[in-house]
mmCIF file of the N, C-alpha and C atoms, coordinates in Angstrom:
data_MODEL
# 
_entry.id   MODEL 
# 
loop_
_atom_site.group_PDB 
_atom_site.id 
_atom_site.type_symbol 
_atom_site.label_atom_id 
_atom_site.label_alt_id 
_atom_site.label_comp_id 
_atom_site.label_asym_id 
_atom_site.label_entity_id 
_atom_site.label_seq_id 
_atom_site.pdbx_PDB_ins_code 
_atom_site.Cartn_x 
_atom_site.Cartn_y 
_atom_site.Cartn_z 
_atom_site.occupancy 
_atom_site.B_iso_or_equiv 
_atom_site.pdbx_formal_charge 
_atom_site.auth_seq_id 
_atom_site.auth_comp_id 
_atom_site.auth_asym_id 
_atom_site.auth_atom_id 
_atom_site.pdbx_PDB_model_num 
ATOM 1   N N  . MET A 1 1  ? 7.962   -24.483 -9.757  1.00 0.00 ? 1  MET A N  1 
ATOM 2   C CA . MET A 1 1  ? 7.677   -23.083 -9.968  1.00 0.00 ? 1  MET A CA 1 
ATOM 3   C C  . MET A 1 1  ? 6.237   -22.767 -9.540  1.00 0.00 ? 1  MET A C  1 
ATOM 4   N N  . ARG A 1 2  ? 5.340   -23.686 -9.804  1.00 0.00 ? 2  ARG A N  1 
ATOM 5   C CA . ARG A 1 2  ? 3.941   -23.472 -9.428  1.00 0.00 ? 2  ARG A CA 1 
ATOM 6   C C  . ARG A 1 2  ? 3.800   -23.305 -7.918  1.00 0.00 ? 2  ARG A C  1 
ATOM 7   N N  . ARG A 1 3  ? 4.517   -24.141 -7.154  1.00 0.00 ? 3  ARG A N  1 
ATOM 8   C CA . ARG A 1 3  ? 4.465   -24.028 -5.693  1.00 0.00 ? 3  ARG A CA 1 
ATOM 9   C C  . ARG A 1 3  ? 4.967   -22.665 -5.240  1.00 0.00 ? 3  ARG A C  1 
ATOM 10  N N  . ARG A 1 4  ? 6.008   -22.171 -5.867  1.00 0.00 ? 4  ARG A N  1 
ATOM 11  C CA . ARG A 1 4  ? 6.553   -20.856 -5.523  1.00 0.00 ? 4  ARG A CA 1 
ATOM 12  C C  . ARG A 1 4  ? 5.531   -19.765 -5.820  1.00 0.00 ? 4  ARG A C  1 
ATOM 13  N N  . ALA A 1 5  ? 4.877   -19.849 -6.953  1.00 0.00 ? 5  ALA A N  1 
ATOM 14  C CA . ALA A 1 5  ? 3.869   -18.856 -7.323  1.00 0.00 ? 5  ALA A CA 1 
ATOM 15  C C  . ALA A 1 5  ? 2.713   -18.849 -6.338  1.00 0.00 ? 5  ALA A C  1 
ATOM 16  N N  . GLU A 1 6  ? 2.373   -19.984 -5.805  1.00 0.00 ? 6  GLU A N  1 
ATOM 17  C CA . GLU A 1 6  ? 1.278   -20.067 -4.846  1.00 0.00 ? 6  GLU A CA 1 
ATOM 18  C C  . GLU A 1 6  ? 1.629   -19.415 -3.513  1.00 0.00 ? 6  GLU A C  1 
ATOM 19  N N  . THR A 1 7  ? 2.921   -19.280 -3.215  1.00 0.00 ? 7  THR A N  1 
ATOM 20  C CA . THR A 1 7  ? 3.325   -18.676 -1.949  1.00 0.00 ? 7  THR A CA 1 
ATOM 21  C C  . THR A 1 7  ? 3.496   -17.160 -2.055  1.00 0.00 ? 7  THR A C  1 
ATOM 22  N N  . LEU A 1 8  ? 3.516   -16.626 -3.264  1.00 0.00 ? 8  LEU A N  1 
ATOM 23  C CA . LEU A 1 8  ? 3.686   -15.193 -3.446  1.00 0.00 ? 8  LEU A CA 1 
ATOM 24  C C  . LEU A 1 8  ? 2.387   -14.459 -3.144  1.00 0.00 ? 8  LEU A C  1 
ATOM 25  N N  . LEU A 1 9  ? 2.518   -13.306 -2.540  1.00 0.00 ? 9  LEU A N  1 
ATOM 26  C CA . LEU A 1 9  ? 1.344   -12.503 -2.222  1.00 0.00 ? 9  LEU A CA 1 
ATOM 27  C C  . LEU A 1 9  ? 1.022   -11.553 -3.371  1.00 0.00 ? 9  LEU A C  1 
ATOM 28  N N  . THR A 1 10 ? -0.236  -11.272 -3.526  1.00 0.00 ? 10 THR A N  1 
ATOM 29  C CA . THR A 1 10 ? -0.655  -10.277 -4.511  1.00 0.00 ? 10 THR A CA 1 
ATOM 30  C C  . THR A 1 10 ? -0.336  -8.889  -3.948  1.00 0.00 ? 10 THR A C  1 
ATOM 31  N N  . PRO A 1 11 ? -0.314  -7.872  -4.787  1.00 0.00 ? 11 PRO A N  1 
ATOM 32  C CA . PRO A 1 11 ? -0.082  -6.520  -4.263  1.00 0.00 ? 11 PRO A CA 1 
ATOM 33  C C  . PRO A 1 11 ? -1.090  -6.129  -3.176  1.00 0.00 ? 11 PRO A C  1 
ATOM 34  N N  . ALA A 1 12 ? -2.331  -6.497  -3.354  1.00 0.00 ? 12 ALA A N  1 
ATOM 35  C CA . ALA A 1 12 ? -3.347  -6.171  -2.346  1.00 0.00 ? 12 ALA A CA 1 
ATOM 36  C C  . ALA A 1 12 ? -3.058  -6.893  -1.031  1.00 0.00 ? 12 ALA A C  1 
ATOM 37  N N  . GLU A 1 13 ? -2.628  -8.144  -1.109  1.00 0.00 ? 13 GLU A N  1 
ATOM 38  C CA . GLU A 1 13 ? -2.301  -8.897  0.103   1.00 0.00 ? 13 GLU A CA 1 
ATOM 39  C C  . GLU A 1 13 ? -1.079  -8.298  0.804   1.00 0.00 ? 13 GLU A C  1 
ATOM 40  N N  . ARG A 1 14 ? -0.080  -7.885  0.023   1.00 0.00 ? 14 ARG A N  1 
ATOM 41  C CA . ARG A 1 14 ? 1.094   -7.245  0.613   1.00 0.00 ? 14 ARG A CA 1 
ATOM 42  C C  . ARG A 1 14 ? 0.707   -5.942  1.303   1.00 0.00 ? 14 ARG A C  1 
ATOM 43  N N  . ALA A 1 15 ? -0.175  -5.174  0.673   1.00 0.00 ? 15 ALA A N  1 
ATOM 44  C CA . ALA A 1 15 ? -0.620  -3.907  1.259   1.00 0.00 ? 15 ALA A CA 1 
ATOM 45  C C  . ALA A 1 15 ? -1.340  -4.150  2.581   1.00 0.00 ? 15 ALA A C  1 
ATOM 46  N N  . GLU A 1 16 ? -2.184  -5.157  2.622   1.00 0.00 ? 16 GLU A N  1 
ATOM 47  C CA . GLU A 1 16 ? -2.905  -5.468  3.855   1.00 0.00 ? 16 GLU A CA 1 
ATOM 48  C C  . GLU A 1 16 ? -1.943  -5.890  4.964   1.00 0.00 ? 16 GLU A C  1 
ATOM 49  N N  . LYS A 1 17 ? -0.936  -6.688  4.611   1.00 0.00 ? 17 LYS A N  1 
ATOM 50  C CA . LYS A 1 17 ? 0.047   -7.100  5.612   1.00 0.00 ? 17 LYS A CA 1 
ATOM 51  C C  . LYS A 1 17 ? 0.831   -5.897  6.127   1.00 0.00 ? 17 LYS A C  1 
ATOM 52  N N  . ALA A 1 18 ? 1.201   -4.997  5.233   1.00 0.00 ? 18 ALA A N  1 
ATOM 53  C CA . ALA A 1 18 ? 1.945   -3.802  5.634   1.00 0.00 ? 18 ALA A CA 1 
ATOM 54  C C  . ALA A 1 18 ? 1.094   -2.919  6.547   1.00 0.00 ? 18 ALA A C  1 
ATOM 55  N N  . LYS A 1 19 ? -0.176  -2.771  6.187   1.00 0.00 ? 19 LYS A N  1 
ATOM 56  C CA . LYS A 1 19 ? -1.087  -1.970  7.001   1.00 0.00 ? 19 LYS A CA 1 
ATOM 57  C C  . LYS A 1 19 ? -1.227  -2.563  8.402   1.00 0.00 ? 19 LYS A C  1 
ATOM 58  N N  . ALA A 1 20 ? -1.373  -3.862  8.468   1.00 0.00 ? 20 ALA A N  1 
ATOM 59  C CA . ALA A 1 20 ? -1.507  -4.540  9.764   1.00 0.00 ? 20 ALA A CA 1 
ATOM 60  C C  . ALA A 1 20 ? -0.232  -4.380  10.589  1.00 0.00 ? 20 ALA A C  1 
ATOM 61  N N  . ALA A 1 21 ? 0.917   -4.485  9.942   1.00 0.00 ? 21 ALA A N  1 
ATOM 62  C CA . ALA A 1 21 ? 2.189   -4.331  10.654  1.00 0.00 ? 21 ALA A CA 1 
ATOM 63  C C  . ALA A 1 21 ? 2.343   -2.911  11.186  1.00 0.00 ? 21 ALA A C  1 
ATOM 64  N N  . LEU A 1 22 ? 1.987   -1.908  10.390  1.00 0.00 ? 22 LEU A N  1 
ATOM 65  C CA . LEU A 1 22 ? 2.066   -0.524  10.844  1.00 0.00 ? 22 LEU A CA 1 
ATOM 66  C C  . LEU A 1 22 ? 1.127   -0.271  12.016  1.00 0.00 ? 22 LEU A C  1 
ATOM 67  N N  . GLN A 1 23 ? -0.067  -0.808  11.928  1.00 0.00 ? 23 GLN A N  1 
ATOM 68  C CA . GLN A 1 23 ? -1.024  -0.611  13.015  1.00 0.00 ? 23 GLN A CA 1 
ATOM 69  C C  . GLN A 1 23 ? -0.517  -1.256  14.300  1.00 0.00 ? 23 GLN A C  1 
ATOM 70  N N  . GLU A 1 24 ? 0.027   -2.447  14.178  1.00 0.00 ? 24 GLU A N  1 
ATOM 71  C CA . GLU A 1 24 ? 0.550   -3.134  15.367  1.00 0.00 ? 24 GLU A CA 1 
ATOM 72  C C  . GLU A 1 24 ? 1.763   -2.398  15.928  1.00 0.00 ? 24 GLU A C  1 
ATOM 73  N N  . TRP A 1 25 ? 2.613   -1.900  15.049  1.00 0.00 ? 25 TRP A N  1 
ATOM 74  C CA . TRP A 1 25 ? 3.863   -1.268  15.466  1.00 0.00 ? 25 TRP A CA 1 
ATOM 75  C C  . TRP A 1 25 ? 3.638   0.086   16.136  1.00 0.00 ? 25 TRP A C  1 
ATOM 76  N N  . ASN A 1 26 ? 2.798   0.940   15.494  1.00 0.00 ? 26 ASN A N  1 
ATOM 77  C CA . ASN A 1 26 ? 2.675   2.289   16.038  1.00 0.00 ? 26 ASN A CA 1 
ATOM 78  C C  . ASN A 1 26 ? 1.242   2.816   16.111  1.00 0.00 ? 26 ASN A C  1 
ATOM 79  N N  . GLY A 1 27 ? 0.270   1.940   15.913  1.00 0.00 ? 27 GLY A N  1 
ATOM 80  C CA . GLY A 1 27 ? -1.116  2.366   16.035  1.00 0.00 ? 27 GLY A CA 1 
ATOM 81  C C  . GLY A 1 27 ? -1.670  3.065   14.803  1.00 0.00 ? 27 GLY A C  1 
ATOM 82  N N  . TYR A 1 28 ? -0.911  3.074   13.713  1.00 0.00 ? 28 TYR A N  1 
ATOM 83  C CA . TYR A 1 28 ? -1.337  3.741   12.489  1.00 0.00 ? 28 TYR A CA 1 
ATOM 84  C C  . TYR A 1 28 ? -2.559  3.031   11.915  1.00 0.00 ? 28 TYR A C  1 
ATOM 85  N N  . ALA A 1 29 ? -3.674  3.752   11.850  1.00 0.00 ? 29 ALA A N  1 
ATOM 86  C CA . ALA A 1 29 ? -4.913  3.175   11.330  1.00 0.00 ? 29 ALA A CA 1 
ATOM 87  C C  . ALA A 1 29 ? -5.722  4.274   10.642  1.00 0.00 ? 29 ALA A C  1 
ATOM 88  N N  . PRO A 1 30 ? -5.346  4.626   9.412   1.00 0.00 ? 30 PRO A N  1 
ATOM 89  C CA . PRO A 1 30 ? -6.052  5.717   8.731   1.00 0.00 ? 30 PRO A CA 1 
ATOM 90  C C  . PRO A 1 30 ? -7.483  5.321   8.366   1.00 0.00 ? 30 PRO A C  1 
ATOM 91  N N  . THR A 1 31 ? -8.336  6.333   8.321   1.00 0.00 ? 31 THR A N  1 
ATOM 92  C CA . THR A 1 31 ? -9.709  6.096   7.867   1.00 0.00 ? 31 THR A CA 1 
ATOM 93  C C  . THR A 1 31 ? -9.691  5.945   6.349   1.00 0.00 ? 31 THR A C  1 
ATOM 94  N N  . ALA A 1 32 ? -10.807 5.539   5.786   1.00 0.00 ? 32 ALA A N  1 
ATOM 95  C CA . ALA A 1 32 ? -10.897 5.397   4.330   1.00 0.00 ? 32 ALA A CA 1 
ATOM 96  C C  . ALA A 1 32 ? -10.663 6.738   3.640   1.00 0.00 ? 32 ALA A C  1 
ATOM 97  N N  . ALA A 1 33 ? -11.165 7.805   4.232   1.00 0.00 ? 33 ALA A N  1 
ATOM 98  C CA . ALA A 1 33 ? -10.971 9.139   3.653   1.00 0.00 ? 33 ALA A CA 1 
ATOM 99  C C  . ALA A 1 33 ? -9.499  9.534   3.693   1.00 0.00 ? 33 ALA A C  1 
ATOM 100 N N  . GLN A 1 34 ? -8.827  9.228   4.786   1.00 0.00 ? 34 GLN A N  1 
ATOM 101 C CA . GLN A 1 34 ? -7.399  9.539   4.887   1.00 0.00 ? 34 GLN A CA 1 
ATOM 102 C C  . GLN A 1 34 ? -6.596  8.726   3.869   1.00 0.00 ? 34 GLN A C  1 
ATOM 103 N N  . GLU A 1 35 ? -6.946  7.462   3.712   1.00 0.00 ? 35 GLU A N  1 
ATOM 104 C CA . GLU A 1 35 ? -6.271  6.631   2.713   1.00 0.00 ? 35 GLU A CA 1 
ATOM 105 C C  . GLU A 1 35 ? -6.468  7.196   1.321   1.00 0.00 ? 35 GLU A C  1 
ATOM 106 N N  . SER A 1 36 ? -7.672  7.640   1.030   1.00 0.00 ? 36 SER A N  1 
ATOM 107 C CA . SER A 1 36 ? -7.971  8.225   -0.273  1.00 0.00 ? 36 SER A CA 1 
ATOM 108 C C  . SER A 1 36 ? -7.143  9.482   -0.507  1.00 0.00 ? 36 SER A C  1 
ATOM 109 N N  . ASP A 1 37 ? -7.036  10.323  0.510   1.00 0.00 ? 37 ASP A N  1 
ATOM 110 C CA . ASP A 1 37 ? -6.221  11.539  0.408   1.00 0.00 ? 37 ASP A CA 1 
ATOM 111 C C  . ASP A 1 37 ? -4.750  11.196  0.187   1.00 0.00 ? 37 ASP A C  1 
ATOM 112 N N  . LEU A 1 38 ? -4.260  10.208  0.922   1.00 0.00 ? 38 LEU A N  1 
ATOM 113 C CA . LEU A 1 38 ? -2.876  9.790   0.761   1.00 0.00 ? 38 LEU A CA 1 
ATOM 114 C C  . LEU A 1 38 ? -2.622  9.215   -0.624  1.00 0.00 ? 38 LEU A C  1 
ATOM 115 N N  . ASP A 1 39 ? -3.555  8.426   -1.127  1.00 0.00 ? 39 ASP A N  1 
ATOM 116 C CA . ASP A 1 39 ? -3.427  7.877   -2.481  1.00 0.00 ? 39 ASP A CA 1 
ATOM 117 C C  . ASP A 1 39 ? -3.387  8.992   -3.515  1.00 0.00 ? 39 ASP A C  1 
ATOM 118 N N  . ALA A 1 40 ? -4.262  9.973   -3.354  1.00 0.00 ? 40 ALA A N  1 
ATOM 119 C CA . ALA A 1 40 ? -4.296  11.094  -4.293  1.00 0.00 ? 40 ALA A CA 1 
ATOM 120 C C  . ALA A 1 40 ? -2.967  11.847  -4.278  1.00 0.00 ? 40 ALA A C  1 
ATOM 121 N N  . GLU A 1 41 ? -2.419  12.049  -3.103  1.00 0.00 ? 41 GLU A N  1 
ATOM 122 C CA . GLU A 1 41 ? -1.127  12.745  -2.989  1.00 0.00 ? 41 GLU A CA 1 
ATOM 123 C C  . GLU A 1 41 ? -0.016  11.928  -3.632  1.00 0.00 ? 41 GLU A C  1 
ATOM 124 N N  . LEU A 1 42 ? -0.032  10.634  -3.411  1.00 0.00 ? 42 LEU A N  1 
ATOM 125 C CA . LEU A 1 42 ? 0.962   9.760   -4.034  1.00 0.00 ? 42 LEU A CA 1 
ATOM 126 C C  . LEU A 1 42 ? 0.866   9.820   -5.552  1.00 0.00 ? 42 LEU A C  1 
ATOM 127 N N  . TYR A 1 43 ? -0.331  9.710   -6.086  1.00 0.00 ? 43 TYR A N  1 
ATOM 128 C CA . TYR A 1 43 ? -0.518  9.760   -7.544  1.00 0.00 ? 43 TYR A CA 1 
ATOM 129 C C  . TYR A 1 43 ? -0.092  11.113  -8.101  1.00 0.00 ? 43 TYR A C  1 
ATOM 130 N N  . ARG A 1 44 ? -0.363  12.189  -7.361  1.00 0.00 ? 44 ARG A N  1 
ATOM 131 C CA . ARG A 1 44 ? 0.041   13.521  -7.807  1.00 0.00 ? 44 ARG A CA 1 
ATOM 132 C C  . ARG A 1 44 ? 1.565   13.602  -7.892  1.00 0.00 ? 44 ARG A C  1 
ATOM 133 N N  . ARG A 1 45 ? 2.235   13.100  -6.861  1.00 0.00 ? 45 ARG A N  1 
ATOM 134 C CA . ARG A 1 45 ? 3.695   13.143  -6.852  1.00 0.00 ? 45 ARG A CA 1 
ATOM 135 C C  . ARG A 1 45 ? 4.295   12.252  -7.936  1.00 0.00 ? 45 ARG A C  1 
ATOM 136 N N  . LEU A 1 46 ? 3.706   11.091  -8.130  1.00 0.00 ? 46 LEU A N  1 
ATOM 137 C CA . LEU A 1 46 ? 4.203   10.201  -9.182  1.00 0.00 ? 46 LEU A CA 1 
ATOM 138 C C  . LEU A 1 46 ? 4.040   10.851  -10.559 1.00 0.00 ? 46 LEU A C  1 
ATOM 139 N N  . ALA A 1 47 ? 2.912   11.487  -10.781 1.00 0.00 ? 47 ALA A N  1 
ATOM 140 C CA . ALA A 1 47 ? 2.685   12.170  -12.056 1.00 0.00 ? 47 ALA A CA 1 
ATOM 141 C C  . ALA A 1 47 ? 3.680   13.298  -12.250 1.00 0.00 ? 47 ALA A C  1 
ATOM 142 N N  . GLN A 1 48 ? 3.981   14.002  -11.191 1.00 0.00 ? 48 GLN A N  1 
ATOM 143 C CA . GLN A 1 48 ? 4.946   15.107  -11.257 1.00 0.00 ? 48 GLN A CA 1 
ATOM 144 C C  . GLN A 1 48 ? 6.335   14.588  -11.626 1.00 0.00 ? 48 GLN A C  1 
ATOM 145 N N  . VAL A 1 49 ? 6.735   13.499  -11.040 1.00 0.00 ? 49 VAL A N  1 
ATOM 146 C CA . VAL A 1 49 ? 8.070   12.936  -11.294 1.00 0.00 ? 49 VAL A CA 1 
ATOM 147 C C  . VAL A 1 49 ? 8.157   12.337  -12.692 1.00 0.00 ? 49 VAL A C  1 
ATOM 148 N N  . THR A 1 50 ? 7.114   11.642  -13.107 1.00 0.00 ? 50 THR A N  1 
ATOM 149 C CA . THR A 1 50 ? 7.173   10.977  -14.416 1.00 0.00 ? 50 THR A CA 1 
ATOM 150 C C  . THR A 1 50 ? 7.004   11.953  -15.574 1.00 0.00 ? 50 THR A C  1 
ATOM 151 N N  . SER A 1 51 ? 6.538   13.157  -15.312 1.00 0.00 ? 51 SER A N  1 
ATOM 152 C CA . SER A 1 51 ? 6.364   14.125  -16.397 1.00 0.00 ? 51 SER A CA 1 
ATOM 153 C C  . SER A 1 51 ? 7.640   14.934  -16.644 1.00 0.00 ? 51 SER A C  1 
ATOM 154 N N  . ARG A 1 52 ? 8.661   14.718  -15.861 1.00 0.00 ? 52 ARG A N  1 
ATOM 155 C CA . ARG A 1 52 ? 9.923   15.438  -16.038 1.00 0.00 ? 52 ARG A CA 1 
ATOM 156 C C  . ARG A 1 52 ? 10.693  14.951  -17.203 1.00 0.00 ? 52 ARG A C  1 
# 
């Protein structure tokens, strides 16, 4: 089980891999400000859904 745990990626590592894959696939490379705006929009939508 320990060996399996060592092969799992952290959420931050998964996010970095996804970002790299998107950039390679279609050139998607948001700036830090764009990422911040997208995060804010995501959190707003999540709050809206969970408050129902």
